[in-house]
C-alpha positions in Angstrom: -1.0 10.0 -18.4 -3.1 12.7 -16.7 -3.6 12.5 -12.9 -6.8 13.1 -10.9 -6.3 13.9 -7.2 -9.1 13.0 -4.8 -10.0 14.2 -1.3 -8.4 11.0 0.0 -5.5 10.3 2.3 -2.8 7.7 1.7 -0.2 5.9 3.9 2.8 3.8 3.2 3.3 1.1 5.8 7.0 1.0 6.5 7.1 -0.2 10.1 8.0 -3.8 9.6 11.2 -5.3 10.8 12.0 -7.0 7.5 13.3 -10.1 9.3 13.2 -12.2 6.1 15.4 -9.6 4.4 18.0 -9.4 7.2 16.5 -6.2 8.6 17.2 -4.2 5.4 15.2 -1.1 4.5 13.0 -2.6 1.8 11.5 0.7 0.9 15.0 2.0 -0.1 15.7 -0.9 -2.5 16.1 0.1 -6.1 13.8 -1.1 -8.9 14.3 0.4 -12.3 16.7 3.0 -10.9 14.3 4.3 -8.3 13.7 3.4 -4.7 10.5 1.5 -4.1 9.3 4.2 -1.7 9.9 6.9 -4.3 7.9 4.9 -6.9 5.1 4.5 -4.4 5.1 8.2 -3.4 4.8 9.2 -7.1 1.8 6.9 -7.6 0.0 7.9 -4.4 0.7 11.6 -4.8 -1.0 11.5 -8.2 -4.2 10.3 -6.6 -4.3 11.5 -2.9 -3.9 15.0 -1.5 -2.7 13.8 2.0 0.2 11.4 2.4 2.0 9.9 5.4 4.5 7.2 6.1 3.8 4.9 9.0 7.2 4.0 10.6 8.9 3.8 13.9 12.3 5.1 12.6 11.6 8.6 11.4 15.2 9.4 10.7 15.2 6.8 7.9 12.6 8.8 5.9 13.3 12.3 7.1 14.6 13.4 3.7 11.3 12.8 2.0 9.6 15.8 3.6 6.5 13.7 4.2 4.9 13.3 7.7 6.2 10.2 9.6 3.7 8.7 12.0 4.9 6.1 14.6 2.6 3.2 15.3 -0.3 4.2 17.6 -0.5 0.5 18.7 3.1 -0.9 18.8 3.4 -4.6 18.3 0.2 -5.0 16.3 2.0 -5.4 12.9 0.4 -4.3 9.7 -3.1 -4.2 11.3 -1.8 -1.6 13.7 -0.2 0.3 10.9 -3.6 0.5 9.1 -5.2 1.7 12.4 -2.4 4.4 12.7 -3.0 5.5 9.1 -6.7 5.9 9.8 -6.1 7.8 13.0 -3.8 10.3 11.6 -5.4 10.8 8.2 -7.0 14.1 7.1 -9.8 12.3 5.3 -12.2 9.5 6.1 -10.9 7.4 3.2 -7.3 6.2 3.3 -5.3 4.3 0.6 -2.9 1.9 2.4 0.1 0.4 0.6 2.8 -1.9 2.1 6.3 -0.5 1.5 7.5 -3.6 -0.4 5.1 -3.4 -3.4 7.2 -1.7 -6.2 4.7 -2.0 -9.0 1.6 -0.3 -7.6 0.1 2.1 -10.1 -1.8 5.3 -10.0 -4.5 3.8 -12.1 -5.2 1.0 -9.6 -5.1 3.4 -6.7 -7.7 5.6 -8.5 -9.9 2.6 -9.1 -9.8 1.8 -5.3 -11.0 5.3 -4.6 -13.7 5.3 -7.3 -15.1 2.0 -5.9 -15.5 3.4 -2.4 -19.0 4.3 -1.2 -21.0 5.1 1.9 -22.2 1.5 2.3 -18.8 -0.1 2.6 -15.8 0.2 4.8 -13.0 -1.0 2.5 -12.1 -1.7 -1.1 -9.7 -4.6 -1.5 -8.3 -6.1 -4.7 -8.4 -9.8 -5.2 -5.6 -11.2 -7.3 -5.1 -14.8 -8.4 -3.4 -15.5 -5.1 -6.3 -14.1 -3.0 -7.2 -10.8 -1.3 -4.5 -8.1 -1.3 -5.4 -6.1 2.0 -2.0 -4.3 2.0 -2.9 -2.5 -1.2 -6.4 -1.3 -0.4 -8.6 1.5 0.7 -10.0 1.7 4.2 -12.3 4.1 5.9 -12.5 5.2 9.5 -15.5 3.0 9.9 -12.9 0.1 10.2 -11.3 1.5 13.4 -13.6 -0.1 15.9 -13.2 -3.5 14.4 -9.5 -3.1 14.2 -9.2 -2.0 17.8 -11.2 -5.1 18.9 -9.1 -7.5 16.8 -5.9 -6.0 18.2 -7.2 -6.2 21.8 -7.8 -10.0 21.4 -4.5 -10.5 19.5 -6.2 -11.4 16.2 -3.6 -9.5 14.0 -4.0 -11.2 10.6 -4.9 -8.3 8.2 -6.8 -10.7 5.8 -9.2 -11.7 8.6 -10.3 -8.1 9.2 -12.7 -8.6 6.2 -15.0 -10.8 8.3 -15.7 -7.9 10.6 -16.2 -5.0 8.1 -18.1 -4.3 4.8 -15.8 -5.0 1.9 -16.1 -4.4 -1.8 -13.6 -6.5 -3.8 -12.1 -5.7 -7.2 -12.0 -9.2 -8.7 -9.4 -10.9 -10.8 -11.1 -10.1 -14.1 -11.5 -6.4 -13.3 -7.8 -6.3 -12.2 -6.6 -7.6 -15.5 -7.0 -4.2 -17.1 -4.5 -2.8 -14.5 -2.1 -5.7 -14.5 -1.4 -6.9 -18.1 2.0 -8.2 -17.1 0.8 -10.0 -13.9 3.2 -8.2 -11.6 1.1 -5.6 -9.8 1.2 -7.4 -6.5 4.8 -8.7 -6.7 6.3 -7.9 -3.2 9.8 -7.8 -2.0 10.0 -9.9 1.2 13.3 -11.7 0.6 16.5 -11.3 -1.5 15.0 -13.8 -4.0 11.8 -11.6 -4.3 14.0 -8.6 -4.9 15.9 -10.3 -7.7 12.6 -11.4 -9.3 11.2 -7.8 -9.1 14.3 -6.4 -10.7 14.1 -8.9 -13.5 10.4 -8.1 -14.0 11.2 -4.4 -14.3 13.9 -5.1 -16.9 11.5 -7.1 -18.9 9.0 -4.2 -19.1 8.6 -2.6 -22.6 10.9 0.4 -22.9 8.3 3.1 -23.8 6.2 2.2 -20.6 9.4 2.5 -18.5 10.1 5.9 -19.9 6.6 7.1 -19.3 6.6 5.9 -15.7 9.9 7.5 -14.9 9.0 11.0 -16.2 
């Protein structure tokens, strides 16, 4: 599979406390023999030419040789992480991925970039369970709206869409990128982790070999 890199930044949000996983480092969990964060870095680096990790524990990720950015607005959760990603990015457009999504692919990330345009502030996939704002593309045009929401304590990332111009990639369009229905499987709990590992083991062998090369 050939890769096309764009003039776009990317950020992995790894600042959560993982309270539902006993405080474990979810990004370091193994899926298919590779850490989640390494899988994500490979996918993002194939698309973006500027990559950062948003985290408040830089020592945890120091071996990756990728810039680690602490939260610019501590206590603001994932919404604050998106703000930090936009503030430190080299480019106006930023791909944002939560650190607990092991099956994000370069093809989906490229589609997010391709669907961006001057008339919108974000490109957000919509899976069968609803919008997926933690695997999306945002532009710096979102920063004022994010600042305002954080100031009033409205921290739900999904609600940001009401204050910005969003282009969605709908369920039907996503089907081409998610034939096995696992693209947005996340790892919030030990049960989720077991489910994700089972999903990886059920993947056809040739595809697994291609992804790991």
